[in-house]
DOVO-121756 format. One record per residue (C-alpha): residue in three letters; z, y, x. Coordinates in steps of 0.1 Angstrom, whole numbers, plus 5000, padded with zeros to 4 digits. Last residue first. Layout:
// residues N
AlaZYX;...
//
This chain:
// residues 708
Ile536953314829;Thr535952974815;Lys537552854782;His540052604768;Leu539052304790;Ala541552024784;Leu544151894807;Gln545951564816;Ile548651604843;Arg549651304864;Lys552651284887;Arg553250914880;Glu556950974867;Lys556151324855;Asp553351204831;Val552351534814;Gln549851534785;Leu547451774769;Val547952094788;Lys545252354778;Val543152504805;Ile541852864812;Val539252874839;Gln538253034872;Gln535352854889;Gln536052734925;Leu533652444920;Ser531452464889;Val531852384852;Ile529752264823;Glu526552144840;Ser528652014869;Val530251754846;Asp526851584838;Lys526251394807;Val528751574785;Phe528851474749;Thr529851754725;Asp533251904718;Ser533451994756;Leu535351944787;Asn537951704773;Ser535751384773;Val534951444809;His538551424818;Ile540151754828;Leu542651644855;Gly545551854867;Asn546351914904;Glu549851844915;Lys551652074940;Ile551652374916;Gly549352664911;Ile547252534882;Asp544652374907;Val542152194884;Phe540451864890;Cys537251774873;Gly535851494851;Phe534651134853;Asn531651194876;Thr533751404899;Ile534451774905;Asn537051914927;Asn538852254931;Ile538352404896;Ile540752704896;Gly543452754870;Pro544952984843;Leu547352814819;Leu547552754781;Leu550552524771;Asn549752274744;Glu552052014760;Arg554752124783;Leu554852214821;Asp557852364839;Glu558852024855;Ile555351994871;Ser556452284894;Lys556552664897;Ile554952774863;Asn556453104852;Arg554153304875;Asp551053184858;Phe548353174885;Ser546553494896;Phe542853544904;Ile540853824922;Lys537153774922;Ala534853734952;Lys531353864948;Glu528553644935;Arg526053494959;Pro522353594959;Asp522853814991;Ile520054074990;Gly518154085023;Pro515454305008;Lys515854394971;Gln512454504957;Leu510754394989;Glu512054044985;Lys510654014949;Arg507254154961;Ile507153894990;Asp508053604967;Gln505353724943;Leu502853724972;Thr503853384983;Pro503453234948;Leu500253444942;Gly498253294971;Val498153345009;Glu496153105030;Glu492953075011;Thr493253445003;Cys495053644976;Tyr495454014983;Lys493654164953;Lys495453914931;Leu498754104939;Asp497754404918;Ile500454654928;Lys502054834899;Ser505354634901;Leu505754744937;Leu505655114928;Glu508355084901;Ser510454854921;Asn510655094952;Gly513354904972;Ile511154875002;Leu507755034996;Ser508855355012;Ser509755175045;Val506355005045;Ser504655335044;His502755445013;Gly499155535004;Ser498755234981;Asp496155075003;Lys498155155034;Gly501254995020;Ile499454685010;Lys497854665044;Glu501254705060;Ile502554425039;Leu499654195050;Ser500354285087;Tyr504054185082;Arg503153845068;Glu503453635099;Pro506753805105;His508153615075;Val509753825047;Ala513353715041;Ser514554065050;Asp516354245077;Asp513354235101;Leu511354395073;Pro513054725080;Asn511254755114;Gly513354955138;Ala516254715131;Asn519454835113;Lys520554475106;Ile518554195121;Arg518253885098;Leu517253535108;Phe515853305080;Gly512153425084;Ala512253375121;Ser513353015122;Gln510352785116;Glu507753015134;Phe510153095163;Ala510852735168;Lys507152655169;Glu506352945192;Gly508952845218;Leu512752905221;Arg513352745256;Pro515153065268;Val515553345242;Lys512853605247;Lys511053505216;Ile514053635196;Asp513253985208;Asn510153985184;Arg512653975156;Ser513854315166;Glu516854485181;Phe518754165192;Pro522354265202;Gly523354265239;Thr521854115270;Glu524353865282;Asn526253795250;Arg523053775230;Tyr521353545255;Ala524353315254;Val524453325216;Ile520653245214;Asn520952965240;Glu523852795221;Ala521752815189;Leu518852665208;Lys520952375219;Leu522552315184;Gly519452305163;Leu516852575158;Gly513852505135;Ser515352615102;Val518852765108;Tyr521652505108;Ser522552555146;Leu522852925138;Leu525952875118;Ser527752655143;Val526752885172;Ser528353175154;Ala526453445136;Thr527053815145;Asn523753935160;Ile521553675144;Asn522653775109;Val521753455089;Gly519853375058;Ile521353305024;Thr518953015014;Asn518652915051;Val522452845054;Cys522652675020;Ser519652445026;Glu520952345060;Val524352275046;Val522952065019;Ser520751865043;Asp523751805065;Leu525551665035;Ser522851435025;Arg522251305061;Lys526051255066;Leu526451065033;Lys523550835041;Ser525050765076;Gln528450705060;Asp527450465033;Val530250525007;Asp533950435009;His535250735029;Gln533650975004;Tyr535450804975;Gln535051124954;Gly533951454968;Val535451804974;Gly537851725003;Ile536751965030;Ser537051695057;Lys533851515047;Pro531951845054;Asp532851835091;Ile534052185096;Lys532252475115;Val529852525085;Leu532852625065;Glu533352965082;Ala529853115078;Leu529552965043;Pro532853095030;Asp532253455041;Ser535053715040;Leu537553495021;Arg536753205044;Arg537153435074;Gly540853495065;Ile541653135060;Ser539953055093;Ile542053305111;Ala545153155097;Gly544152805109;Arg543352955144;Val546853105146;Thr548552785137;Val546352585161;Asp547452775192;Tyr545753085207;Ser544353155241;Pro541252935237;Phe540153115205;Glu536453055199;Glu536152755223;Arg539352595210;Ala538152655174;Ile534752485181;Arg536452195199;Ser538552125168;Ala542252155162;Ser542052475140;Tyr538952335122;Ile540752025109;Ser543752225100;Ala541452455079;Gly539952145062;Ala541152245027;Glu542452605029;Asn541352724993;Val542053094994;Val544453284972;Tyr543453644970;Val545253984971;Glu543354314969;Val544754614988;Asp544454974976;Arg546455195000;Asn550055295005;Phe551154934996;Arg553954854971;Ile555054504980;Arg556154274952;Lys552654114951;Val553053984987;Leu556353804979;Ser554853634948;Glu551753524968;Thr554153384996;Glu556153184970;Arg552953044954;Ser551452954988;Ala554652775001;Thr552652465011;Gly548852505007;Asn546652774990;Gly546152995020;Ile546753365013;Ala544053625020;Ile544953985019;Ala542354265014;Glu541554615026;Ile543754635057;Arg543854975075;His545054795107;Ala548255005110;Asp548755045073;Val548354675063;Leu550454585094;Ser553254805083;Ser553454665048;Ile553254305061;Lys556154375085;Lys558454545060;Ile557854265035;Ala558754005061;Asn561754195072;Arg563154185037;Ser562053835030;Asp564153685058;Asn565053365039;Lys565653165070;Pro565652815055;Pro563952895032;His561253155028;Pro560453505043;Phe560053385079;Ile557253585095;Thr554953485124;Glu552553705145;Asn548953785150;His546854085158;Glu543154215161;Leu541253885157;Gly537453945150;Gly536253855116;Gln533454125116;Ser535454365093;Asp538454335117;Leu540954065113;Cys544854075111;Val546653745115;Ile549953635099;Lys551553285104;Cys554153215077;Gly557253035089;Thr557852695105;Arg560552605080;Phe558652725049;Gly554952785054;Pro552053005044;Asp548953065065;Ile548453435058;Ala545353645064;Leu545154025066;Ile541554125061;Lys539354425071;Lys536254385050;Glu532754285056;Gly531954065026;Leu534253924999;Pro532153614997;Ala531653424964;Gly531053054970;Leu527752934983;Leu529352685006;Leu531652564979;Gln528852524954;Arg526752344978;Leu529752114989;Asn530352024952;Lys526651934945;Ser526551724978;Phe529851544969;Val528551464934;Gly525251334948;Ile527051134975;Ala529050964947;Lys525950894928;Asp524150754958;Asp527250544967;Ala527450404932;Asp523750304935;Glu524450144969;Lys527449964955;Ala525349834925;Ala522749714950;Gln525549544970;Leu526749374938;Ile523249264931;Ala522849124966;Asn526148944966;Ser525248794933;Leu521848694949;Ser523448534980;Pro526248344963;Phe523948244933;Leu521048104952;Leu522547904980;Arg525647684972;Lys525947684934;Phe522347744924;Ala520947504951;Asp523447244942;Glu522647254905;Ile518947254914;Ala519446954937;Leu521246754909;Asp518346814885;Ile515846724912;Gln517646394917;Val517746314880;Ser514146424876;Cys513046184904;Asp514645884887;Gly512445924856;Gln511946204830;Ser509246414844;Ser508246784846;Ile511346944863;Val510747284880;Arg510447554853;Glu512447384827;Lys515147314853;Ile515247694862;Glu515547794826;Arg518447534820;Leu520147654851;Val520048014839;Lys521447924805;Glu524147714819;Lys525347984844;Asp525748254819;Ile526548534844;Ser529448594867;Ile530448824896;Asn533948794910;Leu536549014927;Arg540048934939;Ile542649204937;Phe545249394959;Gly543749314993;Glu542749665005;Arg539049565004;Glu539449434968;Ala541149764957;Arg538449964975;Leu535749764956;Ile537449824923;Ala537750204931;Leu534050214941;Leu533050034908;Arg535250274888;His533650584904;Ser530050444898;Pro530650374862;Cys530450004852;Ser527649964827;Lys525449754848;Leu528249534859;Ala529249444824;Glu533049454821;Glu536149274832;Trp539549384845;Asn542749214854;Phe544449434880;Tyr541849724875;Asp544149974857;Lys546849914883;Phe544750044911;Lys546950354918;Gln549850104917;Ala548849894946;Lys550250124972;Glu553750094956;Leu553649714959;Glu554349544926;Gln550949374924;Lys551049234959;Ser552248874955;Lys550448844922;Ile546948904937;Val545349074907;Lys542248924892;Thr538949114888;Gln535749044869;Ile532349204871;Arg529749084846;Ala526049014853;Phe523849024822;Lys520849244827;Ser520549294866;Leu522048944871;His519648774847;Trp516548954864;Arg517848854898;Ile518148494887;Lys514448504875;Asn513448674908;Arg515048404928;Ile513248144908;Ser509848304911;Ser510248374948;Arg510948004956;Glu513147974987;Asn516247854970;Ile514347574953;Trp512947464987;Glu516447475001;Ala517847264972;Ile514947014978;Ile515946975014;His519646915004;Arg518446674977;Ala516746465004;Gly519946455023;Glu521846344992;Leu519246074985;Ala519645935020;Glu523345955018;Ser523345744985;Asp520945495002;Asn523045445033;Leu522445645065;Glu523545615101;Lys522645255105;Ser519445315087;Ile518145365051;Tyr514945565047;Arg512645275036;Lys515245165011;Val514845494993;Ile511345394981;Pro512645064965;Glu515345244946;Leu513345554935;His511945434903;Asp509445624881;Ala507545774911;Lys505246064905;Gln507746354904;Ser506046524933;Met509446664942;Ile510946324947;Ile508046214971;Lys508446544990;Ala512146494994;Leu511546145007;Pro509046275032;Glu511646525044;Leu514246265051;Gly513646195088;Asn517246235099;Leu516346555117;Arg515046675082;Ala518446595067;Lys520146805094;Glu517847095086;Ala518747065049;Lys522447065056;Thr521947375077;Lys521947435114;Arg521147795117;Lys517747895103;Lys514848075119;Lys513148245089;Phe509948085077;Pro510847995042;Leu512548335037;Tyr509548545048;Leu508048585013;Asp511448634998;Glu512148905024;Leu509049105015;Thr509549074978;Asn513249204981;Leu512149465007;Asp509849654983;Val506149724979;Ala504549404992;Ser500749454998;Val500849375035;Ile503049075029;Glu500948925002;Ser497748975022;Gln499348805053;Leu500448515032;Gln496948465018;Asp495348485051;Thr497748235066;Leu500548315091;Ala502547995102;Glu501547985138;Gln505248045146;Glu504348335169;Lys502048465142;Leu504848445116;Ser507248645139;Lys504648915144;Leu503848935107;Ile507648975100;Gly508149245125;Gln505049435113;Lys506349405077;Arg509749535088;Lys508149845104;Glu506049905073;Leu509149905051;Glu510950145075;Glu507950375073;Phe507950355036;Asn511550445034;Asn511050745057;Lys508250875037;Phe510350815006;Glu513051045019;Leu510651315031;Ile508851314998;Lys512251344981;Gly513251635003;Ile510051814994;Gln510851774957;Val514451894962;Glu513252194983;Asp510652314958;Leu507052224955;Asn504752524950;Gly501452334952;Thr502452204987;Arg499752415006;Glu500152734986;Lys503952724988;Arg504052715026;Tyr506652985033;Arg509752895012;Ser509452525005;Ile507852445039;Phe510352645058;Pro513452495040;Val512052145045;Thr511452185082;Cys508052185099;Asp507651935127;Glu503751915124;Glu504451565108;Leu506351745081;Leu503551975074;Lys501051695072;Ile503451505048;Thr503751815026;Asn499951845025;Glu499451495013;Ile502251514988;Gly500951834973;Lys497451684971;Leu498851374954;Pro500651564927;Leu504351444923;Glu504951124903;Thr507951074926;Lys508150694934;Ser504550604926;His503250914943;Ile505350824974;Tyr503750484976;Ser500250624967;Leu500450854996;Leu501850605021;Gln499150345014;Met500050005000;
//
């Protein structure tokens, strides 16, 4: 099957768009670059569609690589016929391919192989031909000192069982039954059911349901419970029905041969077919559950990375704590550290008076515009303390999600950024910078450490990494990057760069000073024409001589914009931001084979608001001051909260206490909800209603009342 038709069959995207996208990918173009700057060639495909083409291109190449390996093996065995080669070449999935290869795989010493060594294959062939009514006289020919008649028949059955196992039609029949009717069953291991660690899996101690209807999060939970040794797991189907169908397909006589074949089929099903195929169907269900969990994680990560930035403000950030105190840092508008120290307003020292005095003086001295408080231990107490202070200037107070800040503070990146400071100072800096620009700060942390997924440690880790890296790359390039202030971490995700070129850019910037134009980027060591082409449109230069350098317009289109300006009697500078003038330009006049309306419309939109940040602005939020712990909750209470994780089964809400509440998917809306993320988004401010409080198990059930 050809690559084009394979991808078309999987995506149903236009063939021309697929073909041109493949060519661009093979020219080392990135997905963000193709989707934004090569719309005419792809037929205006978006990032998701181009990502799918890339995914299926990789899948096809892996399939082709496996085909070549199998063909080579068969040639070496001198077992490759024209028909078998044709079937292998035309196979469109791994199951079909592996079934074709199964009879020729080098086998370990099996019961069937042992029987062959005992010379029993001719007997097996006689039985399978089903032409002999009586086997007794035939079997005598195969009896020896090592084999009696029953052992000879058993050996022949082992060979027949292997043949049955290798039949594609039979394997596909069982696969079909498993896909339609398989049931997953669990049984608790009694010696462990009372353990504290086992209690979170209590719902699945003795569980049964159809595998195909088992939600992804439940399957992953069951598999984790099995892996941790609390339950045994079993897959079952209607064995008698399946065996009956196989026997009807294979047995065509009623003599002695049919009896032996009947026994061989039973053996093949129990020992060979069902164990391997039931494991395969469970693995396929696990892969599907992985994909869904990774999809949820990726959506959450995108929402978190594109969270509302406060912007370039002078920030005082506090990493709260009790015994070890609250670490304070003062940051300038670029996120640079100006001051740090520790205060002890909470138990055991309770020095709130000096803490208030210190915060107040720092706000004045550093002309602080906003205060960021981490949402971990002692967050509520610290927020309450700060809000008691009467500042001499307008200061906004924000509670910031600090998930992963401790990971960053101990990382190589943090040590390189702040070699003279300990982890507590670095953690506070990260909290402040998250308020200023979540994307720029969160790219420094392994996405798995941010804690916005479900079962992220149980899914395929390489697939998870690819998906999350793709999300980070997409977010960074969607927003664009200020090349004169961006960190190595942020620059490394820019289209066409990578870690080494990002390091070279920062080193060059430190040595020669800020970039003054996009053309200056070409002076960076080892940054060639291809890297410049792929990255330039996503790199911004503030206050550049050419205002287009601070926009998403690619340098390759600068001359086109100059022509548009000249034709309308205006300079490029006067075009920018002039919506009335831009709306009157007839874009069709500037269409060429290379530049069509999609690109021209993008250019006009960008010129209307060049370099505009599409993210919302940060909003102030306050929890209910009367709620300090789970003990303060009661049914029907309405509370403000922030969505801090989304799963397939609902979303978790921070209501300002240690325990998060859960809004189950059934309590998100009065109507059926297919996708939780269509109703709510990460970091969204909401009003929730308390439905149930289980103080013993520390569980809080909520309903969505309204979004803020």
